[in-house]
N, C-alpha and C positions, 0 to 999 in steps of 0.2 A: 455552812453555817458558821463554823467557828470563827470566820473568816468577816462575816456579816454584822456578828457581835463585836468584834474588836473594830471594826471599822465605826459602830455605833458606838461603842463605848470612847474613842478618842476622838470622834465627833464635838459630844456631849461635851469634852471633858475640857478640850479645846476653847470648844464653841464659849461655855461658860465663862472661861478664863477668858476670854477675850474679852464678851458681852460687857462681866464685873470687873475688869479691869482698865479696861483701857475706852468703851462704848460708854458704858453706864457712868463716872463721871465727867460726862460731858455734855450729859441730855439734861433740858430742863425738866423742873419735879411733877411736873402732869406727865411726862414721857417715862419716868423711872419707875423702878418694878418695886413693889411692898411686897414683904413677906405674907404668903399666904393667901394671895389673892388673885384674882385675873386681870390682870391689866396690861395697858398698850407695851410695859418692859417685858412683862413677860411673853409677848408675839414679838418682839426684838427679837429676845434671847432664843427663842425658836425657830426662828429666821435664820440666824447667825450660824445654831448648830444646824439646819437643815442643810445651809450652804453649803459648808463643809462637809457634810455626809456624802452629798451628790458629787462636792468637788474630787473629796477621798476615791469615791466609785470611778469617777472620771479615772482619775491618776493609774487606780489597779485593775481597771476595765485590760488595760493588755497584757495582766500576770495570770490571769482565769485560765484555765486548763478546760480544754471542752468534755 
């Protein structure tokens, strides 16, 4: 359970860093994220975090004990 929490935390922190530092500055204004709004930018940020979460899960799948 702790491993899942750490994986989720790492995915969210790294995903937000990737999105806001690398991806967001290159997006047009219509796809950018506005604070406190549900918009396309929030969806893009979610997708980046989800991809990282799933990737970390695949990378650590071989290390789990039965």
